C-alpha positions in Angstrom: 112.1 71.5 95.9 114.0 69.6 98.6 114.1 66.2 96.3 114.9 68.1 93.2 118.7 67.6 93.3 120.8 64.5 94.1 124.3 65.8 95.9 126.8 64.5 94.0 130.1 64.6 96.2 131.2 61.1 96.0 131.7 61.7 92.8 133.3 64.5 93.1 135.9 62.8 95.6 136.5 60.6 92.8 137.2 63.8 90.0 139.4 65.2 92.8 142.3 63.2 91.6 142.1 64.7 88.0 142.7 68.5 89.5 144.7 67.6 92.4 146.7 65.0 90.7 147.9 61.7 91.7 148.9 62.4 94.8 145.6 62.6 96.3 145.4 60.6 99.3 142.7 57.8 98.1 144.2 58.0 95.0 148.1 58.2 96.4 150.0 54.8 96.2 152.3 53.9 98.4 156.1 55.1 97.8 158.4 52.7 96.4 160.3 49.9 98.7 163.6 51.8 98.3 163.8 54.8 100.8 165.5 57.8 100.8 167.1 58.4 104.8 164.4 60.9 105.2 161.3 59.2 104.1 158.6 57.0 106.5 160.4 53.5 107.6 158.4 50.7 107.4 159.8 47.4 106.8 159.1 45.1 103.1 157.1 43.0 105.0 154.6 45.6 105.7 154.9 47.4 102.2 154.3 44.5 100.3 150.7 43.6 102.4 150.1 47.3 101.7 150.6 46.4 97.9 148.7 43.4 98.8 145.5 45.4 99.8 146.1 47.9 97.4 145.4 45.1 94.1 142.0 44.0 95.8 139.1 45.0 93.5 136.2 43.5 95.0 135.5 45.4 98.5 134.4 42.8 100.7 137.9 41.2 100.3 139.7 44.7 100.4 138.2 45.4 103.6 139.4 42.0 105.0 142.7 42.6 103.6 142.6 46.5 105.2 141.8 44.8 108.6 144.1 42.6 108.9 147.0 44.8 107.9 145.9 47.3 110.5 145.9 44.4 113.3 149.3 43.6 112.4 150.9 47.1 111.9 149.1 49.2 114.0 150.9 52.1 113.7 152.4 51.7 110.5 153.9 55.0 108.5 151.5 53.9 105.9 148.2 54.2 107.4 147.6 57.5 105.1 148.0 55.5 102.7 145.5 52.8 104.3 142.4 54.9 105.5 141.9 56.2 101.9 141.5 52.6 100.8 139.1 51.8 103.4 136.5 54.8 102.5 136.7 54.2 98.8 135.7 50.1 99.7 133.1 51.8 101.6 131.6 53.7 99.3 131.0 50.8 96.5 129.4 49.1 99.6 127.3 52.0 100.1 128.2 51.9 103.9 128.5 55.8 104.3 128.5 55.7 108.1 131.5 53.3 107.7 133.1 55.6 105.3 132.7 58.9 107.5 134.7 56.8 110.3 137.7 56.0 108.2 138.0 59.1 107.3 138.3 60.6 110.4 140.9 58.1 111.2 142.4 59.8 108.6 142.2 63.3 109.5 143.2 61.8 113.7 146.7 61.9 111.6 147.0 65.2 111.6 150.8 66.9 111.4 151.6 63.7 110.4 150.2 63.7 107.0 150.0 67.0 104.2 147.6 69.7 104.4 146.1 67.9 101.0 145.8 64.2 102.7 143.7 65.8 105.6 141.5 67.8 103.2 140.8 64.8 101.5 139.8 63.2 104.9 137.7 65.8 106.0 135.7 66.2 102.2 135.2 62.5 102.0 133.7 62.6 105.0 131.3 65.2 103.7 130.7 63.6 100.9 129.7 60.5 102.4 127.4 62.4 104.5 126.0 63.9 101.2 125.5 60.5 99.9 123.8 59.4 102.7 121.0 62.2 103.3 120.7 61.7 99.2 119.8 57.9 100.2 116.0 57.6 100.8 117.0 53.7 102.3 119.6 55.9 104.5 117.9 59.2 104.9 116.1 58.2 108.9 119.6 57.7 109.3 121.2 60.6 108.6 119.0 62.3 110.5 120.8 61.3 113.6 122.0 64.7 115.1 125.4 63.6 116.3 125.7 62.8 112.7 124.6 65.6 111.2 127.0 67.7 113.8 129.8 65.7 112.8 129.4 66.8 108.5 129.2 70.4 109.7 132.4 70.2 111.7 134.0 68.0 108.9 133.1 70.8 106.3 134.2 73.7 108.1 137.6 71.9 108.7 137.6 71.4 104.9 136.9 74.7 104.7 139.9 75.9 106.5 142.5 73.5 105.5 141.7 73.9 101.9 143.4 77.4 102.3 146.4 75.5 103.2 146.6 73.0 99.5 148.7 74.2 97.2 148.3 74.5 93.8 149.6 71.7 92.0 151.9 73.0 89.1 150.4 71.6 86.3 147.3 73.3 86.9 146.3 76.2 85.4 145.4 79.1 87.6 141.7 79.8 86.5 141.4 75.9 86.4 142.1 75.9 89.7 140.7 78.3 90.8 137.2 76.7 89.1 137.9 74.3 91.4 138.2 75.7 94.3 134.9 77.3 94.0 133.4 73.6 93.7 135.0 72.8 96.8 133.1 75.5 98.8 129.7 75.4 97.3 129.5 71.9 97.9 131.3 72.1 101.7 129.0 75.0 102.4 125.8 73.0 101.0 126.1 70.2 103.1 127.5 72.1 106.2 124.0 73.9 105.4 121.9 70.7 105.1 123.2 69.3 108.1 122.7 72.1 110.5 119.2 72.0 109.4 119.1 68.5 110.3 120.5 69.7 113.7 118.2 72.0 114.2 120.9 74.6 113.9 119.1 76.8 111.8 121.3 80.1 112.2 124.4 77.9 110.5 122.3 77.0 107.9 121.5 80.2 107.0 125.1 81.8 107.5 126.3 78.4 104.8 123.6 78.7 102.3 124.7 82.5 102.2 128.2 81.7 101.6 127.1 79.2 99.1 125.1 81.9 96.7 128.2 84.3 97.6 129.8 82.1 95.5 126.7 81.0 93.4 124.0 84.3 93.4 121.6 82.1 90.9 121.7 78.8 92.6 117.8 77.9 93.1 117.9 75.3 95.3 120.3 76.7 98.0 117.7 80.5 97.9 114.6 78.0 98.3 117.0 76.7 101.2 117.9 79.6 102.6 114.4 80.7 102.9 113.1 77.7 105.2 116.3 78.4 107.3 114.8 81.7 108.1 112.0 79.9 108.5 113.1 78.3 111.2 114.8 80.9 113.0 113.5 81.6 116.6 111.5 84.0 116.1 111.2 83.5 112.2 113.1 85.6 109.7 109.5 86.0 107.2 110.8 88.9 105.0 114.4 87.3 104.9 112.4 83.4 103.7 110.2 85.5 101.0 112.6 87.5 99.4 114.9 84.3 99.4 112.3 81.9 97.8 111.3 84.6 95.5 114.9 84.5 94.1 114.3 80.7 93.6 111.0 81.3 91.8 113.2 84.0 89.6 116.4 81.7 89.3 117.8 80.9 85.8 119.0 77.8 86.9 114.9 76.7 88.2 112.9 74.6 85.6 109.7 75.9 84.7 108.1 73.2 86.7 110.6 74.0 90.0 109.8 77.4 89.4 106.2 77.0 89.2 105.8 75.0 92.3 107.9 77.2 94.4 105.9 80.4 93.1 102.5 78.5 94.5 104.2 77.6 97.9 105.4 81.1 98.1 101.7 82.2 97.7 100.6 79.8 100.2 103.0 81.5 103.0 102.2 85.2 101.8 98.8 84.4 102.4 99.0 82.6 105.7 101.6 85.4 107.0 98.6 87.9 106.6 95.8 85.7 108.1 94.3 84.6 105.0 92.2 88.0 105.2 93.3 89.4 102.3 91.7 89.8 98.9 92.9 87.3 96.2 94.1 90.2 93.6 96.2 91.8 96.9 98.1 88.8 97.4 99.2 88.0 93.8 100.0 91.9 92.9 102.3 91.1 96.8 103.7 88.2 95.0 104.2 89.4 91.5 106.1 93.0 93.2 108.3 90.6 95.1 109.5 88.3 92.2 110.0 91.6 90.2 112.1 93.0 93.1 114.1 89.8 94.6 114.9 89.3 90.6 117.4 92.5 90.4 119.1 92.0 94.1 120.4 89.7 96.1 119.7 91.1 100.0 116.3 92.1 100.8 116.4 96.3 101.4 115.7 96.8 104.7 112.7 99.0 103.6 110.6 95.9 102.1 107.9 94.8 103.9 104.7 92.9 103.6 101.9 93.4 106.3 101.7 90.6 108.9 98.1 89.6 110.0 98.9 91.5 113.2 99.5 94.9 111.0 96.1 94.6 109.4 94.4 93.3 111.9 95.7 96.9 113.9 94.5 98.9 111.0 91.2 97.5 111.2 91.1 98.6 114.5 88.8 101.6 114.7 88.0 101.5 110.8 85.4 102.9 109.2 84.4 104.2 105.4 85.3 107.4 106.2 89.1 106.5 107.5 89.2 104.4 105.0 88.3 106.8 101.6 90.7 109.4 103.8 93.8 107.1 103.9 92.8 106.3 100.3 93.2 109.2 99.0 96.3 110.0 100.6 98.6 107.6 99.4 101.7 106.2 100.0 102.5 103.7 102.3 99.6 104.0 104.3 97.0 103.8 101.7 98.7 100.6 100.8 98.3 99.1 104.2 94.6 100.6 104.9 93.8 99.0 101.7 95.3 95.4 102.2 93.2 95.8 105.8 90.2 97.0 104.4 89.4 95.1 101.1 87.1 92.1 101.3 85.8 93.6 104.4 82.0 94.1 105.0 81.2 97.9 106.0 78.0 98.8 107.5 75.6 101.4 106.4 77.5 103.4 103.9 75.9 106.6 103.7 75.8 108.1 100.0 73.8 110.3 97.7 72.3 108.7 94.7 73.3 109.7 91.3 72.7 107.1 88.6 70.5 103.7 89.3 71.1 100.9 86.5 68.8 98.2 86.8 68.8 94.6 86.3 67.6 91.1 86.5 69.9 90.0 89.1 71.7 93.0 90.0 71.5 96.6 90.5 74.0 98.6 90.1 74.0 102.2 92.0 76.3 104.9 91.6 76.9 106.9 94.6 78.4 109.4 96.1 80.0 109.0 99.2 78.3 112.2 101.6 79.7 113.1 105.2 77.7 116.8 105.6 74.7 118.2 104.3 76.6 120.4 102.5 78.6 117.8 100.9 75.4 116.2 100.1 73.7 119.3 98.6 76.8 119.9 96.1 77.7 116.1 95.3 77.0 115.6 91.6 80.0 113.6 90.7 79.4 109.4 91.8 83.0 107.8 93.8 81.6 104.3 94.5 79.6 102.3 92.0 77.5 99.1 94.4 76.4 95.7 92.8 73.3 95.2 94.8 72.4 91.9 94.4 69.5 89.9 95.6 67.2 93.2 96.4 65.0 94.0 93.5 62.8 96.6 95.5 66.5 98.6 95.4 65.4 99.5 91.6 62.9 102.1 93.2 65.9 104.1 95.1 65.6 108.0 93.4 68.1 109.6 91.8 69.7 111.9 94.0 68.1 110.2 97.1 70.0 109.5 100.3 70.9 106.1 101.0 72.6 103.9 103.5 74.0 100.3 102.0 75.7 97.6 103.6 78.5 95.9 101.1 82.1 94.2 100.5 84.7 96.6 99.8 86.2 95.1 96.7 88.4 97.4 94.6 89.2 100.7 94.1 90.7 103.6 91.9 93.1 105.9 93.0 93.4 109.6 92.6 92.8 111.6 90.9 89.9 109.6 89.3 89.2 108.1 93.2 86.7 105.4 92.7 85.4 102.9 95.5 83.6 99.3 93.9 81.2 97.7 96.3 79.8 94.2 95.6 77.1 91.9 97.5 75.6 95.1 98.7 72.1 95.7 100.4 69.9 99.0 100.8 69.1 100.0 103.7 64.9 99.2 103.9 63.9 102.4 105.1 65.7 103.8 102.5 63.8 102.6 99.4 60.3 103.5 98.6 57.1 101.8 99.4 56.0 102.0 95.9 58.2 103.4 92.5 57.4 107.3 92.1 56.2 107.7 95.6 58.0 110.7 96.2 60.2 110.6 99.4 62.3 113.6 100.7 65.8 112.4 100.8 66.8 112.5 104.8 71.2 113.2 105.3 72.9 110.4 107.3 76.0 110.9 108.7 78.4 107.6 108.2 78.4 105.6 111.4 81.3 105.0 112.8 80.8 101.1 113.5 83.7 98.7 112.3 83.5 97.4 109.4 82.6 92.9 109.2 85.5 91.1 108.5 
């Protein structure tokens, strides 16, 4: 999603004059030649030289004129009008590095200029960096950590200075509030991008969160916030998954964007869990996450997705008996156990055959899981269906007989109708009668404590 949106910071610089009025430095005109006693002092020659530059339309000619002006009048009181002309010309040439340099010179005037002029300088630096990272030809240059850090600092200074910029008298309160929000969204957004370039992931997280506090439905910022969480040391995967999920469900995302990010998020979850979880369970986890994240900006502390380490720990000393006990208990323990058990091969699972459904390629056995002689004698209802594949002799197992099978656990139905589903199973050869109809007294075998095979 990184390439989905081009930042329009330079366009916003041009648009500033619409809301802030003609006093904005980039479009300001120098004061008239007649000065009052309190006005900054400059000579008529100085004023005429500035006006000659301001009249230039061609960027190259304008830059030459400005260079001449600065060489003649290095300490001119008109520099607060000259530097905006510089970065206006450099912007037209897409020379964003020089544009930032000129903006910094204006900002360096400090208290010699008003808050609006300083804000314009900082904002123009940020806009120039935004344009640089959006330009494929200049993106490698924008990867310079020094440039990125300078853009971060300029954004922070702009946000701080913005508090001192007064609302123009001819602008309505609601229009001004809207404009301030746009400034803050843009500045925090570019600061976050710069922080990412500078490998300052913690700052990137803070900046993207500032954007989303103002615009919670910003799909791109939600997505990038997720990436910022991932690059922390250590990564904060849960917060990352939550933020990326919000990008999937954001109304501002197109269908194509949503589908692409959803697929990416699914892969992240699968990798986080070590790639051992059943495909259907990953889909269920993903759907639950999308539903929860769509209704809350912040992830509840209680929301977790088990990691590969959690699943490995749950699999330690796991037997089919312990799996059944955990699944029947329900709750978080059942959820973790099922994530860890689904798709595993369990060896020599014991049971009592309740029904045999013959077939050409697949034989289905309806089996009751038993762990004792007493359970075996009382069992009349199956709680497992076992698909035996590639073993036609298994059709000879007898109803009410004892069997052991090795198979892949692929599904289960929770209480009250608890049922396990198995696939790719093989019945232990000793449990299959040599000839169909041969009497065989079913031995009772307790379940082995062997671990399942991953």
